N, C-alpha and C positions, 0 to 999 in steps of 0.2 A: 221553141224557134217554130215547132208544129203549129202552134195557136197560133201565132205572126202571120206565118204564110197563109192559115185559113182564111184570117182578117180581111187579109189582101185581094184574097181571092172574091169572098163576101164583098167588098166593097166595090169589085170590079163587074157584077152582076148587078148590083143595086145602081150603079152607071151607065149601065148596060153600056159597058165598053168593051167589047166583047173581041176586036182585035187587041186591044192593048191585053187582054184575058188571054189569049191565046199565044201572045208573045210572050208572055211570063211562064204559063203551061208548058211551054217548049222550053224556055231557059230552067225552068224549076227541075223538068225531065234529064236538060244536058250537066244540071248540078247532080241529079241524082246517078247517072251514070259515070261521073267525074269519079264521084266518091264511089263507086262500087269499084271502078279500076282501080282509084290507088290502092285503097282495101286489098284487093287483087294481088296489087303491086307489092303490098308491104308483108302482105301474108306469103307471095313469094319469092320475097327475099330475105322475112325469116327462117324460110323451108329451107332454101337455098346455102343459107348461114349457118344451120343447125348441120345438113349434110356436110359441107366442109369441114366442121369439127369433128363429125365422127370420121370425114374419110382421113383427117390429121391425127386424128386418135388411132386409126387403124395402121397408118403409116408408122408410128411409132411402138404401137404395137411390135409388128413385123419387123422392124429395125432392133428391136429389143431380144428381139425370139431369134434373131440368126447372130448377134454379139453374141449370146449365148451358145449357141451354137459353134462359135467362133470359135469360141473359149475352149469347149471341150473337142472338139475336131482338130486344135492345134497340140493339144494335149496329145493325141490318141496318135498323130502324128510325128510328133517327137518319140514318143512310147515304141512307135512301129520304125522309125530310122536308127534309133539305137541297138534292138535288134537284128537289124538288117547288117549292120557293120558287125554285131556278133558272130554272125552267121557267115560274112565274108572269110572273117579271121578264124573261124572253124573251119572254114572251108578249104585254106591255105595251112592250118593245121595235117589236115587231113591226106590233100595233095604232096607235102614233104616228109610224111610218115613219117612228124618228130614227136615222138614218144617222150622226149622230157616235159614236156606241153599237156599231159593227160588230164591232169586235175583242172587247167583251164577249159578245156575240153568236155572233161567229165560237165562242169556247170553250164556251160552252154550247153549240153544236150541237152540238161534238165531244163533250162529256159525255154526249148523249142515249144514246149505244151502253152508257152504265153504268147497272147496275141491280140494286137489292136483290136478295140470295137465301140467302134464310130455309136453312139446310141442321141438319136437327135430329141429334142424337144416336143416334137410332132408334126404333120403333114401341114405346113403352111397353107397351100393351096388348097388341099381339100377342105381346112377348116374355114377357108376363105368361104368356100363355093356353100357348103352346109349351113353358115351362118348368114348368107345372101351377103356377106361385107364386099364381097368381091364385086357388086353391082357398084359400089360406094367409092371404088378405086378407079381416076378416072386416066390414071399412066401407065398406058400399054405397056412401056419399055419397063416398069417396074414390075407386073404384074407378069410378062414375058420371062424377066430375070427369075421370077421365082419358081416359075416352072421349070427352067431350065436347073436349074437348083434341086429341085425334087428329083429328077430325072438321074442328077449325081449322085444321090444321096442312096436311090435305088441300087444305083454301079458301086460305090461305096459299100453298102450291106450285101451284094452280091461275092464282092470279092471277100469281105469277112466271113462272111458264110463256108468260100469254099476254103478258105485257112481252117477253118475249125474243123472243115468235113476231114483235110486230108491230114488235120491232127489227131482227131477221135480215130479215122479209118485205118492208119498207115504207122503212127509215132509210135503205139504202146506197143507193138508187136515188136517193130525195131531193137526199143529199149527194155524190155520186159524179162528180168534176171539180168543186165547188163548193169544197171545201177542200182546201191542201195540207196534211197532218197531218203532212210534214217540218217547214215552218216555221210553223205554226197560224195563216196568214192566208188569207183568204177570195180565191182565184181568180177567184169571178165573186159578189160578195158583195148583189148587186141579186137572186141564189135567195134569199138568207137571209131576204128579205120577202116572200116569192112566198107564195102562198095554201099548198101544199104542205105545206112545212117548219112552216108555224103549223098547219097541222089537226092533224099528226104530235105535234108541243108539245100538244095542248090535249087529244088520245089519251093522252099521257102524263101531265098532271097529273091526271085522271079516275082513271088507275092508279094514281098514287102516293099520291092520296087513297082508295080504297079498301083498299090495302092498309095504309095507316099506320091506317086504323078495323081492321083484319083481323089486325094486329101486337097492337095494344093492348089488342082483345078477351083474346088470345091471352095477353099479360102479365097480363092482370085474372084469365083462368081458372087460369094458373101461381100467383097469389100465394092463389087458394084454397085451391089440390092443399096449398099448402107449409103455408099456415095447419091444414089440417082432420089434415096429417102430424103435424105438431106439437103439436096436440092430443090426438091417438090416442097418440103416442109417449109425451109425458108423462102420462097417466093411467093408461100402466101400468107406471110407474116405481114 
């Protein structure tokens, strides 16, 4: 092809047709420029296609991570709800001073050392920032929702840490010498009906209710992220 163009140029010079050669040269330049522009356009198209694929892959990864978090979170919410109901029942036993239910109160008191503890798979937003993938995500509704979820996760963990601290600092002294953990029997059953244990149970009730509320909030935020990602991914297919 290049040899063909050279032959044409040589023919124009030989025949001393400069004006025609000039037009030809301009046309050749235009063709070259057009070729470059087309090549750039194709390159941009390919680059954008790759970025779109990477963006979609990031959305899918995020979706899977929050789905996994949702399963773990729901399990912990159920676990927390179970103990919250048990604590309320124990408080009623103490208020009624119903000593016929000492065995039930003993078992619930032993369960006071158990608490829900949500372990998320990782900090999604921080991972996106550190990996540079955040720049790929064009849907600001999704990124904003992820940030809100991370803030909610932090609050979840603060409540769980608070629960653990009161167990460590308050429960052990209250139950020391009161229950035989080998036989599941109360050695000093009268202590189970005193105000110290009741106050701890009431603290636990308030904490479990607060945790239930924040667990529910996190689950709603996860559902929002999943819906936004589904809409975004499906719209680009």
